[in-house]
Backbone bond lengths (Angstrom), bond angles and torsions (degrees), N, CA, C in turn:
res aa  C-N    CA-C-N  psi(-1)  N-CA   C-N-CA  omega(-1)  CA-C   N-CA-C  phi
1 X - - - 1.367 - - 1.522 109.55 -
2 X 1.330 112.45 -55.76 1.506 120.27 174.20 1.365 110.31 -80.07
3 X 1.354 117.17 132.01 1.432 119.98 179.26 1.494 111.66 -123.59
4 X 1.299 121.13 142.28 1.453 125.93 173.08 1.418 110.54 -114.81
5 X 1.394 118.28 131.79 1.454 118.95 179.40 1.500 109.14 -123.64
6 X 1.329 116.62 119.32 1.442 120.79 174.88 1.467 116.99 -90.61
7 X 1.290 118.34 155.47 1.426 123.70 177.23 1.477 111.37 -155.16
8 X 1.348 119.93 162.19 1.426 125.25 177.30 1.463 116.34 100.71
9 X 1.349 121.13 2.54 1.442 121.37 174.99 1.470 111.63 -75.65
10 X 1.360 116.01 167.71 1.459 119.52 -179.31 1.478 110.53 167.04
11 X 1.327 114.66 -163.42 1.447 123.48 -179.95 1.489 113.56 -100.11
12 X 1.320 126.75 125.47 1.441 124.01 179.02 1.481 106.59 -142.63
13 X 1.388 110.90 150.91 1.442 118.34 178.81 1.505 113.72 -75.89
14 X 1.378 118.30 154.39 1.521 116.40 175.54 1.518 111.47 -48.96
15 X 1.306 117.03 144.23 1.378 121.04 178.11 1.579 114.07 82.33
16 X 1.256 117.68 -3.32 1.409 123.72 -177.90 1.603 112.05 -88.99
17 X 1.243 113.98 -174.87 1.539 119.40 -174.39 1.522 111.12 -132.28
18 X 1.258 119.21 150.78 1.423 125.72 169.85 1.533 108.35 -146.90
19 X 1.321 115.24 151.90 1.458 120.94 170.78 1.441 114.21 -119.70
20 X 1.278 120.46 129.27 1.352 126.44 -178.84 1.553 111.90 -104.25
21 X 1.319 117.14 141.92 1.443 121.17 177.27 1.464 114.86 -123.64
22 X 1.287 122.01 147.80 1.472 125.41 178.56 1.474 108.58 -139.81
23 X 1.260 117.33 122.42 1.434 125.78 175.10 1.505 114.37 -111.89
24 X 1.352 115.96 127.62 1.479 123.09 179.65 1.549 108.67 -94.20
25 X 1.293 113.61 134.74 1.538 115.98 171.10 1.531 107.26 -143.43
26 X 1.418 113.06 168.91 1.428 116.31 -179.76 1.482 110.99 131.09
27 X 1.289 115.82 -147.27 1.451 126.87 178.80 1.544 114.55 -85.66
28 X 1.303 114.53 -12.96 1.488 118.60 -178.47 1.505 109.91 -62.66
29 X 1.345 117.01 128.62 1.423 126.22 178.75 1.550 110.97 -78.52
30 X 1.316 112.59 -47.45 1.464 117.03 178.43 1.535 111.26 -154.03
31 X 1.304 122.13 157.35 1.372 128.35 177.85 1.419 112.37 -125.06
32 X 1.321 120.63 125.41 1.422 121.79 173.35 1.554 114.72 -79.49
33 X 1.248 118.29 -64.99 1.492 124.58 178.69 1.547 113.18 -100.14
34 X 1.299 113.96 134.06 1.415 127.06 175.73 1.476 107.36 -129.33
35 X 1.347 118.36 152.05 1.449 115.15 174.63 1.625 111.17 -163.97
36 X 1.294 112.64 -173.66 1.393 124.26 177.64 1.506 113.80 -127.36
37 X 1.298 115.26 135.51 1.429 119.90 178.64 1.500 106.41 -128.67
38 X 1.351 123.91 169.97 1.402 123.62 176.11 1.540 109.28 -151.36
39 X 1.316 112.71 157.80 1.422 119.84 -176.45 1.503 110.92 -147.60
40 X 1.279 118.31 117.53 1.505 126.99 -179.86 1.541 104.06 -93.93
41 X 1.413 115.27 155.81 1.485 118.40 179.55 1.584 108.46 -59.64
42 X 1.376 110.12 132.68 1.445 114.68 175.48 1.501 112.78 87.43
43 X 1.356 116.38 -5.78 1.490 120.96 -176.41 1.534 112.10 -111.20
44 X 1.233 116.56 164.48 1.426 123.32 171.11 1.553 108.75 -84.10
45 X 1.365 113.29 147.00 1.388 119.94 171.87 1.498 114.13 -57.90
46 X 1.313 120.46 126.66 1.471 123.37 -179.52 1.491 110.17 -127.25
47 X 1.397 108.70 150.74 1.494 121.51 178.70 1.523 111.34 -64.60
48 X 1.278 115.83 135.89 1.493 120.32 175.51 1.527 109.96 -103.27
49 X 1.384 112.77 -58.63 1.378 124.91 -179.73 1.500 115.50 -159.03
50 X 1.298 118.82 149.75 1.431 124.78 173.98 1.510 115.31 -131.97
51 X 1.264 123.36 151.38 1.441 124.73 179.55 1.469 106.90 -145.27
52 X 1.353 121.35 138.03 1.408 130.71 171.20 1.507 116.63 -88.57
53 X 1.241 120.49 168.67 1.352 122.61 176.94 1.496 111.87 -64.70
54 X 1.306 117.35 -27.77 1.393 124.40 177.43 1.526 117.51 -81.06
55 X 1.359 113.98 -2.51 1.462 121.63 179.20 1.474 117.86 92.96
56 X 1.295 119.22 4.96 1.481 120.23 178.38 1.480 108.82 -76.63
57 X 1.376 117.26 136.25 1.384 121.95 -171.45 1.515 111.91 -127.67
58 X 1.207 119.39 149.00 1.595 128.07 177.09 1.465 106.26 -131.39
59 X 1.313 117.11 133.27 1.451 127.77 177.48 1.517 110.31 -122.77
60 X 1.338 114.91 143.30 1.435 121.58 167.80 1.504 105.52 -70.80
61 X 1.427 114.54 147.36 1.463 114.80 -176.18 1.511 111.14 -66.48
62 X 1.369 117.52 -24.84 1.435 119.95 -177.63 1.517 113.26 -72.19
63 X 1.323 119.92 -11.94 1.523 121.38 178.24 1.506 111.11 -121.11
64 X 1.275 118.48 -3.59 1.380 121.26 -177.58 1.537 111.57 -60.67
65 X 1.360 116.55 127.90 1.442 119.06 -178.20 1.492 114.20 92.23
66 X 1.378 115.15 -11.97 1.484 118.55 -177.88 1.578 108.19 -117.78
67 X 1.308 118.41 -34.32 1.431 122.54 -177.41 1.528 109.71 -111.44
68 X 1.381 116.90 147.26 1.389 122.56 173.73 1.536 114.09 -131.61
69 X 1.351 116.98 124.69 1.380 119.25 178.32 1.449 109.33 -96.48
70 X 1.336 118.90 145.67 1.459 125.12 178.02 1.547 106.70 -154.20
71 X 1.362 114.51 161.35 1.348 119.28 -179.52 1.633 116.66 -146.11
72 X 1.244 114.72 156.66 1.512 120.48 171.80 1.566 101.17 -107.83
73 X 1.376 113.15 105.86 1.467 114.73 -174.96 1.647 111.67 -70.53
74 X 1.251 118.18 -30.12 1.401 121.08 -177.15 1.533 109.36 -68.92
75 X 1.357 117.08 -31.35 1.412 122.15 -179.44 1.530 114.29 -97.93
76 X 1.315 116.15 0.05 1.533 125.29 -177.86 1.556 104.92 49.36
77 X 1.226 114.57 49.00 1.546 123.42 176.03 1.512 111.99 -119.52
78 X 1.291 117.30 129.58 1.428 127.47 177.02 1.464 112.33 -115.20
79 X 1.305 120.08 146.08 1.500 131.60 -175.51 1.462 107.71 -121.84
80 X 1.375 113.38 152.50 1.476 118.26 169.90 1.559 103.98 -135.45
81 X 1.326 120.58 108.69 1.409 122.06 174.93 1.479 108.59 -90.86
82 X 1.250 117.37 114.97 1.524 125.99 179.17 1.456 112.77 -102.48
83 X 1.394 121.93 124.61 1.282 128.50 178.47 1.536 112.48 -125.99
84 X 1.292 119.13 159.78 1.467 124.23 178.04 1.587 106.55 45.04
85 X 1.344 111.31 56.98 1.428 117.55 179.15 1.473 113.33 -72.85
86 X 1.374 113.97 143.19 1.507 122.78 -174.72 1.461 107.10 -119.12
87 X 1.389 118.57 151.55 1.423 120.90 177.71 1.539 117.44 -50.52
88 X 1.283 113.90 -28.37 1.509 120.62 178.21 1.521 111.71 -76.46
89 X 1.259 118.60 -4.68 1.481 123.92 170.47 1.574 112.58 -83.23
90 X 1.358 111.91 -7.12 1.515 112.32 176.82 1.451 114.01 -65.02
91 X 1.304 117.50 125.33 1.380 126.25 -177.95 1.522 114.11 -175.03
92 X 1.303 115.85 170.68 1.449 118.25 167.87 1.530 104.84 -88.32
93 X 1.329 115.70 129.25 1.438 119.94 -177.15 1.622 107.89 -107.10
94 X 1.372 109.86 129.35 1.419 120.30 -176.89 1.460 117.16 -108.64
95 X 1.300 119.98 134.69 1.483 119.49 -179.67 1.605 101.90 -91.16
96 X 1.295 112.49 147.03 1.475 119.40 179.66 1.583 111.41 -133.32
97 X 1.363 111.40 142.63 1.477 113.88 175.16 1.454 106.19 -132.93
98 X 1.327 115.63 150.08 1.562 122.33 -176.63 1.423 113.63 40.39
99 X 1.272 116.46 32.14 1.472 121.92 172.52 1.610 118.20 66.20
100 X 1.359 109.69 -5.20 1.586 116.71 -175.14 1.530 110.38 -127.94
101 X 1.228 120.19 -16.79 1.542 118.10 -175.09 1.511 106.73 -104.60
102 X 1.379 112.38 138.09 1.465 118.41 -174.40 1.505 111.35 -125.92
103 X 1.319 119.56 142.97 1.372 124.78 165.77 1.500 113.09 -77.94
104 X 1.347 117.24 179.09 1.410 124.08 -173.69 1.554 112.69 -79.98
105 X 1.332 112.93 -15.40 1.441 117.16 -178.13 1.610 112.31 93.77
106 X 1.328 109.25 148.61 1.521 114.08 175.64 1.586 104.24 -137.78
107 X 1.330 113.16 134.39 1.452 121.70 -177.95 1.559 112.93 -73.98
108 X 1.293 117.29 128.17 1.490 124.54 171.03 1.479 109.50 -117.27
109 X 1.354 118.41 113.11 1.430 120.65 174.72 1.482 111.35 -114.80
110 X 1.366 118.02 130.28 1.399 125.52 -175.12 1.546 102.92 -114.00
111 X 1.254 121.66 105.74 1.515 124.77 -177.60 1.474 108.29 -158.78
112 X 1.366 112.57 150.49 1.502 117.50 171.47 1.490 110.59 -93.22
């Protein structure tokens, strides 16, 4: 019923930047927590960042200081601004809502 649609992934050189967007739609009336997770081939899915409707944020240590999560609560849309990207950031990035709903994922590849 509730759907999450990610956009903004692509190929970027090391040190570059990308901004991901995720919009929620469907029967959901409101969403408290939204976030981003990522999964590289052969690895487990890991948390990148989360944000509540009140603005509380959590970042993985690996991205702290480089990535910024933000949201438009009224639009149920969450963003991930990624800067100083590293090859190890290469993964499929998934949007998450209510800790249980997932988007289809968007590929981020950091390579020269």
